[in-house]
N, C-alpha and C positions, 0 to 999 in steps of 0.2 A: 504494500501501501503506499509506506512510503518512498518509496521507489519512484510510483509511478507519478506520485505528486513532486517529486525532485525532477522529473522529464518536464513534466508541464509547467510547472515552475520556472525552471531555467530556459527552456524554451523559447519564452517572451521576455527573459530580463538579457542585460547588457550592460557594461560599463560597471558600475559600480551601485547596480541596484541588488538589494537584498531583501527579502521580507517576504510575507505572505499580505495579504489584501482585506485580511479582518482589521477591527479595531486596533489603534495603535495603544498597543500596552507600554508598559516602560522596559525602557531597554537593558538587557539582562548584561550583567557581567563579559557572558559569551559574545554577544553581539557588538558590546565596545570592543572585544578585544578583535573581532571578525573587521569590525571597521577601521580598527588601526594597522592591520593587515592589508587590508586591501587595498586602502590609500597608501602605504607605503612601498607596495608590490606595482601600484600604479605608477607610480612615480618611476621604479625603477626601469619598467615596461617601456616607457616612453623615451629613457636613455639609450635604453638596448636596441629598440625601433632605429634611432637616429643613427645608431654606430652601424647597423646594418645597411642604413641608404647610402651611409657614407662607404660602404665598401669593404664592413669587415663581415664577410659572410660568415665568421666565426662566432658571430654574438647570437646569430638566429636561434641555435640550438638553446643556448640557455634564454634568449627572451620569450622561447617555447613552453619552456620549464617555469619560467616565472608568469606568462600567462597560465598555466594547468593550477601552479600551485594558485593562485588569485581567486578562479575560478572554484577549486576547491574548497575556497573559506564560503563562498557565495551558496553553495550547495550546502556543505554543514550546516548554514545558517536559518536554510531554508527546512532541511530536514529536523534541526533541532530550535532552533528558536522559535519566536511568536511573532519578529517585528515584521508591519508591513513595509511596503515598496518605499512610502513618502518619510518615514522613520526611518529606515534604513539609507535613504540617500544623504537624508539631513545627517546621520551618523558619521559617514567616508568622509562627506563635507566637512564636517566638523572636523573630522581627524585630517586630513587633507590640511587644513587652518594650523591646527595646533602641531603638527612634523616639523612646521616651518622654524618654530622655535629651537629645535635640534642641532646639535653640531650635524658637519659632513662625517663623521665618526658614527657620532651617535644613528643617523639615517642610515645607513650602511649597515652597522649591525642589527636593527630592527629588522632593515631588509630581509640582511642573511635567515634571521631566526624566524622570520616567517618563511620564506622559500622553503627551508626545512620542514616549518611544522604543517605548510600547505600539502609538501611531497608526502606527508605520511598520512594526513589526511584522503590525500588523491591513493593510494596505497592502499588504506582501509578499505575503501568503498568496494562494492563489486564490480562485474564488468560490466555491465549494463549503463549503470552511474557513471564510470571510468569513459565509457565509450560518448556518453552525454558530455564530460567535462571536455574531454580533446575536442570533439567537433568545436565547441564552442571556443575553447582557446585558439584553434587553427585560426578559426572566422574573424576573430579579434586582432590575431596576429596579421591573417591578409588587408585588415580594413588596417594596421597602424603603417602597413607596410606599402600602401597605396603610395604611387608616384607624386598626387600632389601637384604635375605640373601646371594644368592649365583650370583655371577654376571657373564656378558654373558660367561666368559671364561668356567666358571665351568658347567655353565649350556651344552654348548655347547659338554663339556667332556663325563657330565652324559648321555646326549643326545645317544652320539654315546656307552656308554659304555650297555644304554638299551635296544637299536638295534642290538648290539652286542651279547647279550646274553638273549635275551628274545626268548626263545626257551625250554621253562620249561618241556613241555610234549613231550617225546619221539617219542611219533607216532607222532606229528607234526615235528620234525627235517630233512627236508629234504637231509642233508648230515651228511658226519660222522665228527664225534668234532674232532677227534685224527689230522686230516687233514685241519680243518678250522682256527684254530686258530696259529698264529705265537709270537715267542717272543717281536717283537713289538705291540702287541697284547695286552701283559700282562704287558707292562711298561705303555701303555696307560691306561690302567684299573688301575693300582697302581695310577698313575696320575690323574685320575680320584676321585677315595675314596678319596686321601690327602686333593683334593681342597675341596669336601664334606666336611672333618672331620676340614680342616682349616676353611672355611664358619661359621659351625657349632659352632664350636668353637670359634670364634670372636664376632660371633652374641649371643652369651649365656654369656660370661664372656671375655669383650674386655682387653687384655694382657695391663700392663704400657705403657706408649709410650714409644717409643725406645725398647721393650722386644720383640723381634721375636717369631714366633710362634714355638712351638717343631718338629723336623724334622720328 
């Protein structure tokens, strides 16, 4: 029964979400500790994701392990805790804020201890629970490692341009191109090109702080 509940709840959770949707009870010491560990591992995974993006592929395995540990705390809270999702988010946000007062050494020690504890929680769960945790951890890793080269605005411009000019075979063109395009289309195409150019330039070689991109 608890395994079924875990699967149902974890399937709808992401990030720092913990807990169930019943009335908000008082947070237990277990909930508070889980929030601290999830917050500590969240910072750790962000740092590891940046390392992987920078080309340090050896950090990928550690990143996945940390994500598994963090997700294991979420699952353990669902199985044994009684906190609702809003409360759990609040606890995690409070833990993120509180840990800013820790020194780098103190935070690293907490991250290491929480990673080990999360790994033990994962190892003690059954095969079905482990499969759910691993799937969610992998999904979270894929999200963290998205290139993020272009933003939503640039993507929208490029999608428009693709749809507008995806008529490369003459026998497939159902209209006369001379009558199809307008001056505004030209300006929009230029903006789409510049959005892609600027995004690629920033991604490949970010300019010094305060220095604008070339027009």
